C-alpha positions as CSV (number, residue, x, y, z in Angstrom):
1,X,57.8,29.6,-6.6
2,X,56.0,28.0,-4.3
3,X,53.2,30.5,-4.3
4,X,53.0,30.1,-8.0
5,X,52.3,26.5,-7.7
6,X,50.1,27.1,-5.0
7,X,48.0,29.7,-7.2
8,X,48.2,27.4,-10.2
9,X,47.0,24.5,-8.3
10,X,43.9,26.6,-6.9
11,X,43.3,27.9,-10.4
12,X,43.1,24.4,-12.1
13,X,41.0,23.0,-9.1
14,X,38.1,25.8,-9.2
15,X,38.4,25.6,-13.3
16,X,37.8,22.0,-12.4
17,X,35.1,22.3,-10.3
18,X,33.5,24.9,-12.9
19,X,33.6,22.4,-15.5
20,X,32.0,19.9,-13.1
21,X,29.1,22.1,-12.4
22,X,27.8,22.4,-16.3
23,X,25.2,20.3,-17.1
24,X,25.1,17.8,-20.0
25,X,23.7,18.7,-23.1
26,X,20.6,16.2,-24.7
27,X,20.2,15.3,-28.5
28,X,16.6,15.4,-29.8
29,X,16.7,11.7,-29.8
30,X,16.9,11.4,-26.2
31,X,14.2,14.3,-25.5
32,X,11.9,11.8,-27.5
33,X,12.8,9.0,-25.3
34,X,12.4,10.9,-22.6
35,X,9.0,12.2,-23.5
36,X,8.0,8.8,-24.5
37,X,8.6,7.6,-21.2
38,X,6.7,10.0,-19.6
39,X,3.8,9.6,-21.9
40,X,3.9,6.1,-21.2
41,X,4.1,6.8,-17.3
42,X,1.0,9.2,-17.9
43,X,-1.0,6.3,-18.9
44,X,-1.1,5.5,-15.2
45,X,-2.3,8.8,-14.0
46,X,-4.9,8.9,-11.3
47,X,-8.0,10.3,-13.5
48,X,-8.1,8.6,-16.9
49,X,-9.6,12.1,-18.5
50,X,-6.8,14.3,-17.2
51,X,-4.2,11.5,-18.4
52,X,-5.5,11.5,-22.0
53,X,-5.7,15.6,-21.9
54,X,-2.2,15.5,-20.4
55,X,-0.9,13.3,-22.8
56,X,-2.0,15.3,-25.5
57,X,-0.5,18.2,-24.2
58,X,3.1,16.9,-24.3
59,X,2.5,15.6,-27.8
60,X,1.1,18.8,-29.3
61,X,4.7,20.4,-27.6
62,X,7.3,17.7,-29.1
63,X,8.6,19.6,-31.2
64,X,9.2,22.8,-29.1
65,X,10.6,20.1,-26.7
66,X,13.4,18.6,-29.4
67,X,14.7,22.5,-29.7
68,X,15.8,21.9,-25.8
69,X,19.3,21.1,-25.1
70,X,19.4,21.5,-21.4
71,X,18.0,18.8,-19.1
72,X,16.9,21.2,-16.4
73,X,15.2,23.6,-19.2
74,X,13.2,20.8,-20.5
75,X,11.9,19.1,-17.1
76,X,11.5,22.6,-16.3
77,X,9.2,23.1,-19.8
78,X,7.1,19.5,-19.2
79,X,6.7,20.2,-15.5
80,X,5.2,23.8,-16.7
81,X,3.2,22.2,-19.4
82,X,1.5,19.1,-17.3
83,X,0.4,22.0,-14.8
84,X,-1.3,23.9,-16.9
85,X,-3.9,21.3,-18.0
86,X,-3.5,18.7,-15.0
87,X,-3.5,21.8,-12.5
88,X,-1.8,19.6,-9.9
89,X,1.7,20.8,-8.6
90,X,2.2,16.7,-7.8
91,X,2.9,16.3,-11.4
92,X,6.8,17.0,-11.9
93,X,10.0,16.1,-14.0
94,X,13.2,16.7,-12.4
95,X,16.6,16.5,-13.4
96,X,18.7,14.3,-12.0
97,X,21.9,12.6,-13.2
98,X,19.5,10.4,-15.4
99,X,17.0,12.1,-16.5
100,X,13.9,9.9,-17.5
101,X,15.3,6.9,-16.2
102,X,14.1,5.8,-12.7
103,X,16.9,3.4,-10.6
104,X,16.0,-0.1,-10.0
105,X,15.8,-0.5,-6.1
106,X,18.6,-2.7,-4.5
107,X,17.4,-5.8,-2.6
108,X,18.2,-4.2,0.5
109,X,16.2,-1.0,-0.1
110,X,13.2,-3.2,-1.3
111,X,13.4,-5.1,2.0
112,X,13.7,-1.6,4.0
113,X,10.4,-0.4,2.1
114,X,8.7,-3.6,3.3
115,X,9.6,-3.6,6.4
116,X,8.4,0.0,6.4
117,X,5.0,-0.8,5.3
118,X,5.3,-3.8,7.5
119,X,5.6,-1.4,10.6
120,X,3.0,1.2,9.0
121,X,0.1,-0.9,8.1
122,X,0.5,-0.7,4.4
123,X,-0.8,2.7,5.2
124,X,-3.7,2.2,6.5
125,X,-3.9,4.2,9.6
126,X,-7.5,2.6,11.0
127,X,-10.4,0.5,9.6
128,X,-13.7,0.6,11.6
129,X,-17.1,1.0,11.8
130,X,-18.9,4.2,13.2
131,X,-22.5,4.4,14.7
132,X,-24.9,4.4,12.4
133,X,-23.3,1.5,10.9
134,X,-21.0,3.6,8.9
135,X,-17.5,2.3,7.5
136,X,-14.7,4.1,8.4
137,X,-11.3,3.6,6.6
138,X,-8.1,6.5,7.1
139,X,-5.4,6.0,4.2
140,X,-1.9,7.5,4.9
141,X,-0.4,6.8,1.9
142,X,-0.8,3.7,-1.2
143,X,1.7,1.7,-0.8
144,X,3.7,-0.3,-3.6
145,X,4.5,-3.2,-1.5
146,X,2.7,-6.3,-3.2
147,X,1.0,-7.3,0.4
148,X,-0.4,-3.8,0.3
149,X,-3.6,-5.3,-1.7
150,X,-3.9,-8.0,1.3
151,X,-3.7,-5.3,3.8
152,X,-6.1,-3.2,2.1
153,X,-8.8,-6.1,1.2
154,X,-8.4,-7.0,5.1
155,X,-9.4,-3.4,5.9
156,X,-12.5,-3.4,3.9
157,X,-13.7,-6.4,4.9
158,X,-13.9,-5.1,8.6
159,X,-16.4,-2.2,7.1
160,X,-18.2,-4.6,4.6
161,X,-21.7,-4.6,5.3
162,X,-22.0,-1.0,6.2
163,X,-24.3,1.5,4.7
164,X,-22.1,4.1,4.2
165,X,-18.4,4.1,3.6
166,X,-16.0,6.8,4.5
167,X,-12.3,6.7,2.4
168,X,-10.4,9.7,4.5
169,X,-7.8,10.8,2.5
170,X,-7.6,14.1,3.8
171,X,-4.0,13.5,5.5
172,X,-3.0,10.8,2.6
173,X,0.8,11.9,1.1
174,X,-0.4,9.6,-2.1
175,X,2.1,7.0,-3.3
176,X,1.5,4.3,-5.5
177,X,-1.1,3.1,-8.2
178,X,0.5,-0.6,-7.6
179,X,-2.0,-0.7,-4.8
180,X,-5.0,-1.0,-6.8
181,X,-3.3,-3.7,-9.1
182,X,-2.8,-5.9,-5.7
183,X,-6.1,-5.3,-4.6
């Protein structure tokens, strides 16, 4: 009897775990909300012309997206369609706990990010004058921190009045478009 109870408990536990692994389905209305959120976000894409093309691509396939009920399949299709037009592997939609919803960072997370940015010069590796009156600014990343604009302006002030300017983005990991708003 004990063995039977143990087997039943293991079986129920396995069935419960299997049920937990199933993805939730999404409705056409939720798909529309996700697509609208994506379209709005694409408005901030770094290349405005490509952003318009990406938005057109997504709008052209919106009825196709409505037929997808699996959030993972929707994310994969949106990613595929954006990359087909944008040719940028940074473009990606991922399925997480809440597809299309970005969690607001906690005050502790914001403070940690601010301290990180301060310690890393808000992404500015160096700013200097090279021989021949050439300005050189090496940017590691674009920080979303509100102080990043001031730091970037100070770095550019060091190279103001140069005959040429090199913005070294070869090792730049990307980041936030918020940096431009703070300049």
